[in-house]
N, C-alpha and C positions, 0 to 999 in steps of 0.2 A: 603476562601475555595481551597483546592489544588486538581486539577484532576490528576489522575493515567493516566500517560502516557508513552510511549517506543518509541524509535526510531529504524527504521529498514532501511537497506541497500537494494534497489530492483533494477532491472535491466530492463532498457526499452527495452519492445518488439519488439521495431521498429529499433533503433539506437544502442542498446546492452549497452548505458553507465549506470554506477551506480548512484543513487541519494537518499538521505535519507528523509523517510516520517515518520511523528509523528502519532502515533497510540493510540487513546482513548482506554484505557483498561476496562472503564465500559460498553462497548457494546460487547456482544460476538460475533455477526455476523454484520459485516458492509462491505457495495460495494458502492464506489462512484469513480467518474472521475476525474483525475487530469492529466493535461498536462507534459510532459516531460520538464526538465529544458533544454535540450539540443536540441532536433529536434521539440519540441511543439505540437508534436501528443499527442492526448488523450489516456490514459492509463487507462483501468479500474481495479482498486484496491480493491482487495477483501480479507478480515481479517476474520480470524476464531480463535476464543478463547475459548479453552477447558481445563478445570483443570489448569494444570500447563505450557500448551503449547500455543505459538501463531505461527501461519501461516499466511502469507503474499503471496500473488500471485498477480502480474502484467500482465495483457492480452492486448492483441489488440483488437480493436472493432470488428475485425472478427471472433476471436477465440470461 
């Protein structure tokens, strides 16, 4: 069984470094915490899928 996924480049809200995250396209709205690969601080990743658009946001815990 093949999962529908896509990869997106996000920017860490703390250190500004870019990293790649893999998004599961089968869930329309997702929110989870992932540590930055560079500074190790927790980012809140929000994913919104509508029709043919994909929006991914990375926020700090205080935003």
